[in-house]
C-alpha positions in Angstrom: 5.4 1.3 -33.6 3.2 0.3 -30.7 1.6 3.2 -28.9 -1.3 3.9 -26.6 -3.4 6.9 -27.7 -4.0 7.5 -24.0 -6.1 10.6 -24.0 -7.6 13.4 -26.1 -8.0 16.1 -23.6 -10.9 18.6 -24.1 -11.4 21.6 -22.0 -13.6 24.5 -23.1 -13.6 23.3 -26.7 -9.8 23.0 -26.9 -8.6 19.6 -28.0 -5.2 18.2 -27.3 -4.2 14.7 -28.3 -1.7 13.2 -25.8 0.0 10.1 -27.1 1.7 8.1 -24.5 4.3 5.6 -25.8 4.0 2.1 -24.2 6.8 0.1 -25.9 10.5 0.0 -25.9 10.5 0.9 -29.6 8.9 4.3 -29.2 9.6 5.9 -25.9 12.6 7.5 -24.4 11.1 9.0 -21.8 -19.2 9.2 -8.0 -18.9 12.3 -6.7 -20.3 13.5 -3.5 -21.4 16.8 -5.1 -22.6 17.2 -8.7 -19.8 17.3 -11.2 -18.5 20.9 -11.4 -17.4 22.1 -14.9 -13.9 23.3 -15.3 -13.2 27.0 -16.1 -14.2 27.9 -19.6 -16.8 25.1 -20.1 -17.7 21.5 -19.2 -14.8 19.1 -18.8 -14.8 16.5 -21.5 -12.3 13.8 -22.1 -12.0 11.2 -24.9 -9.8 8.1 -24.7 -9.2 5.6 -27.4 -8.7 2.1 -26.2 -7.5 0.2 -29.4 -3.9 -0.6 -29.8 -1.9 0.0 -33.0 -0.4 -3.4 -34.0 3.3 -3.5 -33.2 5.8 -3.7 -36.1 7.9 -6.8 -36.1 11.0 -6.4 -34.0 14.2 -7.8 -35.6 16.3 -7.4 -32.5 15.9 -6.3 -29.0 15.8 -2.6 -28.4 18.7 -1.0 -26.7 17.6 0.1 -23.2 18.4 3.7 -22.1 19.1 3.8 -18.4 17.3 6.1 -16.0 19.1 8.8 -14.2 19.6 8.3 -10.4 16.6 10.6 -9.7 14.5 8.9 -12.3 15.3 5.6 -10.8 14.0 6.8 -7.4 10.9 8.3 -9.0 10.3 4.9 -10.8 10.7 3.0 -7.6 8.3 5.3 -5.7 5.8 5.4 -8.5 5.6 1.6 -8.7 6.0 0.5 -5.1 4.1 3.2 -3.3 0.6 4.6 -3.9 2.5 7.7 -5.1 5.4 9.8 -3.8 4.6 12.5 -1.3 6.0 16.0 -1.8 9.8 15.9 -1.2 9.9 12.1 -0.9 12.0 11.7 -4.0 14.6 14.1 -2.5 14.6 12.3 0.8 15.0 8.9 -0.7 17.9 10.3 -2.9 19.6 11.3 0.3 18.8 8.0 2.1 19.7 5.8 -0.9 17.1 3.9 -3.0 18.4 0.5 -2.0 18.3 1.4 1.7 14.7 2.7 1.3 13.8 -0.6 -0.4 15.4 -2.8 2.3 13.6 -0.8 5.0 10.3 -1.4 3.2 11.0 -5.1 3.0 10.8 -5.2 6.8 7.5 -3.4 7.4 7.3 -4.3 11.1 10.4 -2.1 11.8 8.8 1.0 10.3 7.1 3.4 12.7 3.6 4.1 11.4 1.9 6.0 14.3 0.0 8.5 12.1 -1.6 5.8 10.0 -2.4 3.7 13.1 -4.1 6.7 14.7 -6.3 7.2 11.7 -7.1 3.5 11.5 -8.3 3.4 15.1 -11.6 4.8 13.9 -12.2 1.5 12.1 -12.1 -1.2 14.8 -13.7 -3.8 12.6 -10.3 -4.4 10.8 -8.8 -5.8 14.0 -11.9 -7.8 15.2 -12.2 -11.6 15.0 -14.8 -13.1 12.8 -17.0 -14.2 15.7 -16.8 -10.7 17.1 -17.9 -9.2 13.8 -20.8 -11.7 13.5 -22.1 -10.8 17.0 -21.7 -7.0 16.6 -23.0 -6.8 13.0 -25.9 -9.2 12.7 -27.5 -10.0 9.4 -31.2 -10.0 8.6 -31.6 -13.6 9.6 -30.1 -13.1 13.0 -32.1 -10.0 13.6 -35.2 -11.8 12.6 -34.5 -14.7 15.0 -34.3 -12.2 17.9 -37.4 -10.3 16.7 -39.4 -13.6 16.5 -38.3 -14.6 20.0 -36.3 -17.6 18.8 -33.1 -16.2 20.1 -32.7 -14.0 23.2 -31.3 -10.5 23.1 -27.6 -10.4 24.0 -26.7 -9.9 27.6 -24.1 -7.3 26.9 -25.7 -3.9 27.2 -24.0 -2.4 24.2 -24.9 -5.3 21.9 -28.4 -5.4 23.3 -28.7 -1.8 22.3 -27.7 -2.7 18.7 -30.2 -5.5 18.5 -33.0 -3.3 19.9 -32.4 -0.8 17.1 -32.1 -3.4 14.4 -35.3 -5.2 15.6 -37.2 -2.0 15.6 -36.1 -1.2 12.0 -37.1 -4.7 10.9 -40.5 -4.4 12.5 -41.0 -1.1 10.7 -40.3 -3.0 7.4 -42.6 -5.9 8.0 -46.3 -6.0 7.1 -48.8 -4.9 9.7 -50.6 -7.9 11.2 -54.4 -7.8 11.5 -56.3 -9.5 14.3 -57.5 -12.3 11.9 -53.9 -13.2 11.0 -53.9 -11.5 7.6 -51.4 -8.8 6.8 -51.8 -5.3 5.6 -48.9 -3.7 3.6 -47.5 -0.7 5.4 -48.2 2.5 3.4 -45.1 4.1 1.9 -44.6 7.7 3.1 -45.0 10.5 0.5 -42.0 12.6 -0.4 -43.4 15.4 1.7 -43.8 13.1 4.7 -40.3 11.8 4.2 -38.9 15.3 4.1 -40.8 16.2 7.3 -39.6 13.0 9.0 -36.0 13.7 8.0 -36.3 17.3 9.4 -37.6 16.0 12.7 -34.9 13.3 12.9 -32.2 15.9 12.3 -33.6 18.1 15.1 -33.7 15.1 17.4 -30.1 14.2 16.5 -28.9 17.8 17.2 -30.7 17.8 20.6 -29.2 14.5 21.7 -25.8 15.6 20.6 -26.1 18.7 22.8 -27.1 16.5 25.7 -24.1 14.1 25.2 -21.6 16.9 24.8 -22.6 18.2 28.2 -21.6 14.9 29.8 -18.1 13.5 30.5 -17.1 11.4 27.4 -16.9 8.2 29.4 -20.7 8.5 30.3 -22.0 9.4 26.8 -22.6 5.9 25.3 -24.1 4.6 28.5 -26.6 7.5 28.3 -27.3 7.0 24.6 -28.2 3.3 24.9 -30.7 4.1 27.7 -32.6 6.5 25.4 -35.8 5.4 23.6 -35.1 3.3 20.5 -36.7 5.9 18.3 -34.3 8.5 19.5 -31.3 6.2 18.9 -32.5 5.6 15.4 -32.8 9.3 14.7 -29.4 10.1 16.3 -27.4 7.5 14.5 -29.2 7.7 11.2 -27.0 8.6 8.2 -27.1 12.3 7.5 -29.0 13.3 10.6 -26.2 14.6 12.7 -23.9 17.3 11.2 -20.5 15.8 10.3 -18.5 18.0 12.6 -20.6 17.0 15.6 -20.6 13.3 14.5 -16.9 13.1 14.2 -16.3 15.0 17.4 -18.4 12.4 19.3 -16.9 9.4 17.5 -13.4 10.5 18.2 -14.1 10.4 21.9 -15.9 7.1 21.9 -13.9 3.9 22.7 -13.4 1.6 19.7 -16.1 -0.7 20.9 -18.5 2.3 21.3 -17.7 3.4 17.8 -18.7 0.0 16.5 -22.0 0.1 18.4 -22.7 3.5 16.9 -21.9 2.2 13.4 -24.0 -0.9 13.9 -27.0 1.1 15.1 -26.7 3.5 12.1 -27.0 0.9 9.5 -30.2 -0.6 7.9 -31.5 -4.0 8.9 -28.6 -6.4 8.4 -25.8 -4.3 9.8 -23.3 -6.7 8.4 -22.9 -4.5 5.3 -21.2 -2.0 7.5 -18.2 -4.3 7.8 -17.4 -4.1 4.1 -17.9 -0.4 4.1 -15.6 0.2 7.0 -13.1 -2.2 5.6 -13.1 -0.2 2.4 -12.6 3.1 4.2 -9.7 1.6 6.2 -8.2 0.3 3.0 -8.1 3.7 1.2 -7.0 5.5 4.4 -4.1 3.0 4.9 -3.1 3.3 1.2 -2.8 7.1 1.6 -1.2 7.4 5.0 0.9 4.3 5.8 4.7 4.5 5.8 4.7 0.8 5.0 3.9 1.4 1.4 5.6 -1.6 -0.2 3.6 -4.0 2.1 0.3 -2.3 1.1 1.1 -2.3 -2.6 1.8 -6.0 -2.4 -1.3 -6.6 -0.2 -3.3 -5.0 -3.0 -1.5 -7.1 -5.6 -2.0 -10.4 -3.8 -5.6 -9.7 -2.7 -6.5 -9.0 -6.3 -4.6 -12.2 -7.3 -6.4 -14.4 -4.7 -9.6 -12.4 -5.0 -12.7 -13.0 -2.8 -16.0 -11.3 -3.1 -16.9 -9.7 0.3 -20.7 -9.6 -0.1 -21.0 -13.3 -0.8 -22.6 -15.1 2.1 -20.4 -15.4 5.2 -17.5 -13.7 3.5 -19.0 -10.4 4.7 -17.6 -11.5 8.1 -14.5 -13.4 6.9 -13.0 -10.9 4.6 -11.4 -8.6 7.2 -9.4 -11.5 8.7 -8.6 -12.8 5.2 -6.9 -9.5 4.2 -5.3 -9.1 7.6 -4.2 -12.6 8.6 -3.8 -14.2 5.2 -2.9 -11.7 2.5 -1.1 -8.9 4.4 0.7 -11.3 6.7 2.2 -13.2 3.7 2.5 -10.4 1.1 6.3 -10.3 1.4 6.9 -13.9 2.4 6.9 -17.1 0.4 4.5 -18.0 -2.3 3.9 -21.5 -1.1 3.0 -20.2 2.4 0.7 -17.6 0.8 -1.0 -20.2 -1.4 -1.6 -22.6 1.5 -2.9 -19.7 3.7 -5.5 -18.7 1.1 -6.5 -22.4 0.5 -7.1 -22.9 4.2 -9.0 -19.6 4.6 -12.7 -19.7 5.3 -13.1 -16.7 3.0 -11.7 -18.6 0.0 -13.5 -21.8 0.8 -16.8 -20.0 0.8 -16.1 -17.7 -2.2 -15.2 -20.6 -4.5 -17.7 -23.1 -2.8 -15.1 -25.7 -1.8 -16.8 -26.1 1.6 -19.7 -27.6 -0.3 -17.6 -30.1 -2.2 -18.1 -33.8 -1.1 -16.2 -36.8 -2.3 -18.6 -39.1 -4.2 -17.1 -42.1 -2.3 -16.8 -40.4 1.0 -18.5 -41.3 4.3 -20.5 -38.1 4.0 -22.0 -39.4 0.8 -23.1 -42.7 2.4 -20.1 -44.8 1.4 -18.7 -46.9 4.3 -16.3 -49.7 3.3 -17.0 -51.5 6.6 -20.6 -51.8 5.4 -20.7 -53.5 2.0 -24.4 -52.7 1.6 -24.1 -49.0 2.2 -25.7 -47.0 -0.5 -23.9 -44.1 -2.2 -25.8 -40.8 -2.1 -26.2 -38.2 -4.8 -23.6 -35.7 -3.4 -20.5 -34.8 -5.4 -17.6 -32.5 -6.2 -17.6 -28.8 -6.6 -14.8 -28.0 -9.1 -14.7 -24.2 -8.7 -11.7 -24.0 -6.4 -9.9 -26.8 -8.1 -10.1 -25.0 -11.4 -9.3 -21.5 -10.2 -6.3 -22.5 -8.1 -4.7 -23.8 -11.2 -6.0 -21.4 -13.8 -5.7 -18.2 -11.8 -3.6 -18.8 -8.7 -0.7 -20.9 -9.9 0.2 -22.4 -13.3 -2.2 -20.2 -15.4 -4.6 -21.0 -18.1 -1.7 -22.3 -20.4 -0.2 -24.3 -17.6 -0.6 -27.7 -19.3 -3.3 -29.2 -17.2 -6.4 -31.0 -18.4 -10.0 -31.1 -17.3 -9.2 -34.4 -15.7 -6.6 -32.6 -13.6 -9.2 -30.1 -12.5 -11.6 -32.8 -11.5 -9.0 -34.8 -9.7 -7.7 -31.8 -7.8 -11.2 -31.1 -6.7 -11.3 -34.6 -5.3 -8.0 -34.1 -3.6 -9.3 -31.0 -1.9 -12.6 -32.5 -0.7 -12.9 -32.1 3.1 -11.3 -28.7 3.0 -14.0 -26.4 4.4 -15.4 -24.2 7.1 -16.6 -25.1 10.6 -20.0 -23.6 11.1 -19.7 -20.7 8.6 -22.9 -19.1 9.9 -21.4 -18.8 13.3 -17.9 -17.5 12.3 -16.1 -20.8 12.6 -12.6 -21.4 11.3 -11.1 -23.6 8.6 -11.6 -27.3 9.1 -10.6 -30.5 7.4 -13.4 -33.0 7.6 -12.2 -36.6 6.7 -15.8 -37.8 6.3 -16.2 -35.5 3.3 -12.9 -36.4 1.7 -12.6 -38.6 -1.3 -10.4 -41.4 0.0 -7.4 -43.1 -1.7 -4.5 -42.2 -4.0 -5.0 -40.0 -7.0 -3.0 -39.5 -10.2 -2.9 -35.9 -11.0 -0.8 -33.4 -13.1 2.1 -35.9 -13.5 2.1 -37.2 -10.0 0.5 -39.9 -7.9 -0.3 -38.6 -4.5 -1.2 -40.9 -1.6 -3.8 -39.9 1.0 -1.0 -39.3 3.5 0.7 -36.8 1.1 3.4 -38.9 -0.3 3.9 -38.0 -3.9 5.8 -39.6 -6.8 6.1 -38.5 -10.4 4.5 -40.7 -13.1 5.5 -40.9 -16.8 2.3 -42.0 -18.3 -0.4 -39.4 -19.1 -3.8 -40.0 -17.5 -7.0 -39.3 -19.4 -9.6 -40.2 -16.8 -10.1 -40.4 -13.1 -7.9 -42.8 -11.2 -9.9 -42.6 -8.0 -13.2 -43.9 -6.8 -12.4 -47.5 -6.3 -10.4 -47.3 -3.1 -11.5 -49.3 0.0 -9.6 -46.9 2.2 -11.3 -44.6 4.7 -10.1 -41.0 4.9 -8.4 -39.9 8.2 -7.2 -36.6 9.6 -3.9 -37.2 7.8 -5.7 -37.1 4.5 -5.4 -33.3 4.5 -1.8 -33.9 3.6 -2.9 -35.0 0.1 -4.1 -31.4 -0.6 -1.1 -29.9 1.0 1.2 -32.0 -1.3 -0.8 -31.0 -4.4 -0.7 -27.3 -3.6 3.1 -27.6 -2.8 3.6 -29.2 -6.2 1.7 -26.3 -7.9 3.7 -23.7 -6.0 7.0 -25.2 -7.1 6.0 -25.7 -10.8 8.0 -23.8 -13.5 4.7 -22.9 -15.0 3.7 -21.2 -11.7 7.1 -19.4 -11.6 6.5 -18.1 -15.1 2.9 -17.1 -14.5 3.6 -15.2 -11.2 6.7 -13.6 -12.8 4.6 -12.4 -15.7 1.9 -10.9 -13.4 4.5 -9.1 -11.3 6.3 -7.7 -14.4 2.9 -6.7 -15.8 2.0 -4.8 -12.6 5.4 -3.2 -12.0 7.0 -2.8 -15.5 4.6 -2.8 -18.4 1.2 -4.0 -19.5 3.0 -6.2 -22.0 6.0 -7.2 -20.0 9.3 -8.0 -21.8 9.6 -11.8 -22.2 13.3 -11.8 -21.3 12.5 -10.2 -18.0 9.8 -12.7 -17.2 12.1 -15.6 -18.0 14.8 -14.2 -15.7 12.3 -13.6 -12.9 11.0 -17.2 -13.4 14.5 -18.5 -12.8 14.9 -16.3 -9.6 11.5 -17.6 -8.4 12.6 -21.3 -8.8 16.0 -20.8 -7.3 14.6 -19.0 -4.3 11.7 -21.4 -3.9 9.2 -18.7 -4.4 10.6 -16.1 -2.1 8.6 -13.0 -2.9 11.2 -10.5 -1.7 14.0 -12.1 -3.7 11.8 -11.9 -6.9 11.0 -8.3 -6.2 14.7 -7.4 -5.7 15.5 -9.0 -9.1 12.7 -7.1 -10.8 13.7 -3.7 -9.3 17.4 -4.4 -10.2 16.5 -5.4 -13.8 17.6 -3.2 -16.8 14.0 -3.1 -18.0 12.7 -1.6 -14.7 15.6 0.9 -14.7 15.1 2.0 -18.3 13.5 5.1 -19.9 11.5 2.8 -22.2 9.5 1.6 -19.2 9.5 4.9 -17.2 6.1 6.5 -16.3 4.2 4.1 -18.6 1.6 2.4 -16.4 -1.9 3.8 -16.1 -3.2 4.2 -12.6 -6.3 2.3 -11.5 -9.0 4.3 -9.8 -7.6 3.3 -6.4 -4.1 4.3 -7.4 -5.4 7.6 -8.8 -7.3 8.6 -5.6 -4.5 7.5 -3.3 -1.9 9.4 -5.4 -4.1 12.5 -5.5 -4.0 12.7 -1.7 -0.4 11.6 -1.3 1.1 13.8 -4.0 -0.6 16.9 -2.5 0.1 15.9 1.2 -3.7 15.9 1.9 -5.0 14.0 4.9 -8.2 12.1 4.1 -11.1 13.5 6.2 -14.0 11.6 4.7 -12.9 8.1 3.7 -16.5 7.1 3.1 -16.7 9.7 0.3 -13.5 8.3 -1.2 -14.9 4.8 -1.2 -18.0 6.0 -3.0 -15.9 7.8 -5.6 -13.8 4.7 -6.3 -17.0 2.8 -6.7 -18.3 5.4 -9.2 -15.0 5.1 -11.1 -15.7 1.4 -11.6 -13.5 -0.3 -8.9 -15.6 -0.9 -5.8 -13.3 -2.2 -3.1 -13.7 -5.9 -2.2 -16.5 -6.2 -4.7 -14.8 -7.8 -7.7 -17.2 -10.6 -8.4 -15.2 -12.8 -10.7 -12.2 -14.7 -9.3 -9.9 -12.9 -11.7 -10.2 -9.8 -9.6 -9.8 -6.4 -11.4 -7.8 -6.2 -14.6 -5.0 -3.8 -14.1 -4.0 -2.8 -17.7 -4.6 0.5 -19.4 -7.3 -0.7 -21.7 -9.6 -1.4 -18.8 -9.3 2.1 -17.2 -8.6 4.6 -20.0 -11.9 5.7 -21.6 -13.8 9.0 -21.9 -16.1 8.4 -18.9 -13.2 7.4 -16.6 -11.2 10.5 -17.4 -14.1 12.9 -17.0 -14.7 11.4 -13.6 -11.1 11.9 -12.7 -11.0 15.5 -13.9 -14.2 16.4 -12.1 -12.8 14.8 -8.9 -9.6 16.8 -9.2 -11.6 20.1 -9.6 -13.8 19.3 -6.6 -10.9 18.2 -4.4 -8.7 21.2 -5.1 -11.5 23.7 -4.6 -12.6 22.1 -1.3 -15.9 21.1 -2.8 -15.5 17.4 -2.2 -17.4 16.1 0.8 -16.1 18.7 3.2 -12.5 17.8 2.5 -10.1 20.6 3.2 -7.4 21.2 0.5 -4.5 23.5 0.8 -2.9 24.3 -2.6 -0.7 27.2 -1.2 0.8 24.7 1.3 1.5 22.3 -1.6 3.2 25.0 -3.6 5.3 26.0 -0.6 6.4 22.4 0.0 7.5 22.2 -3.7 9.4 25.5 -3.6 11.2 24.5 -0.4 12.1 21.0 -1.5 15.9 20.6 -2.0 15.6 20.5 -5.8 12.9 23.2 -5.8 12.5 24.5 -9.3 15.7 22.9 -10.6 14.4 19.3 -11.2 14.7 17.7 -14.6 11.1 18.5 -15.5 11.2 21.2 -18.2 8.9 24.2 -18.2 7.2 25.6 -21.3 9.2 28.8 -20.9 12.4 29.8 -19.4 11.8 31.5 -16.0 14.5 33.6 -14.5 12.9 34.2 -11.2 9.6 33.8 -9.4 7.0 36.5 -9.8 5.5 37.2 -6.5 1.9 38.5 -6.2 2.0 41.6 -4.0 -1.2 40.8 -2.1 -0.7 37.2 -1.1 1.2 35.5 1.6 0.7 31.7 1.6 1.9 29.6 4.5 4.6 32.2 5.2 5.9 31.9 1.7 5.3 34.6 -0.9 2.7 33.5 -3.4 4.1 32.4 -6.8 1.1 32.8 -9.0 -0.2 34.7 -11.9 0.2 38.4 -12.1 -2.3 40.7 -13.8 -1.5 39.3 -17.2 -2.6 35.8 -18.1 0.3 33.4 -18.7 2.7 35.3 -16.5 6.0 34.0 -15.3 4.5 33.6 -11.9 2.0 31.1 -13.1 4.7 29.4 -15.2 6.8 28.9 -12.0 3.9 27.7 -10.0 2.9 25.2 -12.7 6.5 24.0 -13.0 6.7 23.4 -9.3 3.3 21.6 -9.1 4.2 19.3 -12.0 7.6 18.5 -10.6 6.1 17.8 -7.1 3.0 15.9 -8.2 4.2 14.1 -11.3 8.0 14.1 -11.4 8.2 13.1 -15.0 8.3 15.0 -18.3 5.2 16.9 -19.3 4.1 17.2 -22.9 4.0 20.6 -24.6 0.4 19.9 -25.4 -0.6 19.6 -21.8 1.1 22.8 -20.8 -0.4 24.7 -23.8 -3.8 23.5 -22.7 -3.2 24.6 -19.1 -2.1 28.0 -20.4 -5.4 28.2 -22.3 -7.3 27.5 -19.1 -5.4 30.3 -17.3 -6.4 32.7 -20.0 -10.0 32.0 -19.4 -9.9 32.8 -15.7 -12.0 35.8 -14.7 -10.1 39.0 -13.7 -11.6 38.7 -10.3 -9.7 35.4 -9.7 -7.3 35.7 -6.7 -3.9 33.8 -6.4 -5.5 31.0 -4.4 -8.1 30.5 -7.2 -5.3 30.3 -9.7 -3.4 27.8 -7.6 -6.5 25.6 -7.1 -7.1 25.6 -10.9 -3.5 24.8 -11.7 -3.5 21.9 -9.2 -6.7 20.6 -10.6 -5.3 20.7 -14.2 -2.1 19.0 -13.2 -4.1 16.3 -11.3 -6.4 15.8 -14.3 -3.7 15.8 -16.9 -2.8 12.7 -18.9 0.6 12.6 -17.2 -0.8 12.4 -13.7 -2.8 9.3 -14.8 0.4 7.4 -15.3 2.9 6.0 -12.8 
């Protein structure tokens, strides 16, 4: 019997072991504030990560089909960042297949609410050159400060550089008349506190002046103010959030970017990744195009790049927007070629540095017999990872010689002026010329490929007298096309999709069937997804509600399941970082591992439970939370209290507190006695609304214990907040 001991839940000294089955054989079914302890004591959670070895399976287990409602719940759990209240009922009425087909065509889905929220993050729609100009790095600021490069002519950009140069000069050593330097003295803590107080007073004063002006005149007035005032006004934490957001909401997109660029430290380019991350979690929570974003998340992680690396801080927004999201529901070959011809990928895996040993760029010119070969050579990083991680997989049957040869095939693939935001370029002078035998094929420089029978143990290139031309790029295109059409790639991609959407250890029979669909459809992503969703495995109780949420999925589902609009995306980004999954910051090319053993541990569950308590009690970064509204939405849903989720006790009717009216609906909460029927009804509705899957008796018993520890002074809203936090922090909510 193979099971995951998912969590041992500890609240106030009460321990409940929650064992979540993970195999067909067993199952039928960073905080912004300091961590706040749950009622009755500090919240502690213990999770065991080791697996129990599975018993040998003599024959395949019989799959138990999901009910129609469970099938909708499964689809929404896996292909959205969590259902919103009432969404399961709405999709039941619409039809699961119709919902899926609509999601397959994201451009036809109206997404005004999300688009409105994303308007506060203009960087996500800016071109790379625009980002480079608006968010200079330290080197660019230094060039302006030293007089090597003039200030921009554009008044708004000029204001950014004035602020950035002033900040840089404050950092630099003081220069004496004799040319020596004197280190600037660090302020004492008391001096820093006084400076912060003065800056906050300045920020409030300037805000008052700006609010008195018509909104179209405010930025023009701001950039004319002394640089010191601009630094104080835009400095993080100086302006109260309500005033800051009121001003930002009335700035134009370009004006908001100028404000953001002035608010950063020297090298404002880091603001790009921060804003990109905020836009990412905002979109995950709010978009109606959920399938597209789930697949964008999947493919970005598969074709991972590390945003802070070199120029990728400017290239990553366009990489996600124009490469990953654009092709997330398209064809795998197109997606592979798009990533291979992306400046972000070329920089991340250093292919732009790779030079053919016999190329013109290395001094080899066949027209000049006496030309001397230089010392430049191949960089194999991309050639290795595109096989090991992107296509055929580590067991794909390739050799080290295949890696080296593919690196030679892909020489010349690079970036035009990466320090200036240039695009992808193929440079024939850097390309290793001539035909190459690789991975069972001989590929000519013009892209013509033919299979070969004889295995090759060493390089077959390096002796050609050919000279590479612009057409030599076709050699790389042919090689990547061969990889995209390989049965090994079909199996590897199918395995990863089944692992993400069915089980950490996906059923081999399902992977094999998906591989066949991949090959017959020539890598059509939608066709493979349809086959996965229609599979008996996906629609069985054995694989229902068995996948552990990553930190991103947990945070997004916490907001979606409670119908809470994110008001401080920056705080959410920091929380996700604290939970161990900083967005766009996975350093290795593997991206983040998405299986339970990487996310279920004691520290992770404590973080999640403390977050749930802070969020539901409106103690998280000024985020407003409305538990009574959530309860009302659950009560008024078509299924209401009659969903399949069982309650610990039979409840004949809601118990209404006499002194509470919540959102126009009588409060269903605890009465004077702990464990009342009112609390049972409220708990049942919250579990059904937020989780939609069976809840263990241990979980409900633990929640009852917590209710008993509430002080007598607790009001109905306090009880609802506690119940919501406990449901959000429960082992069942950690699953999808």
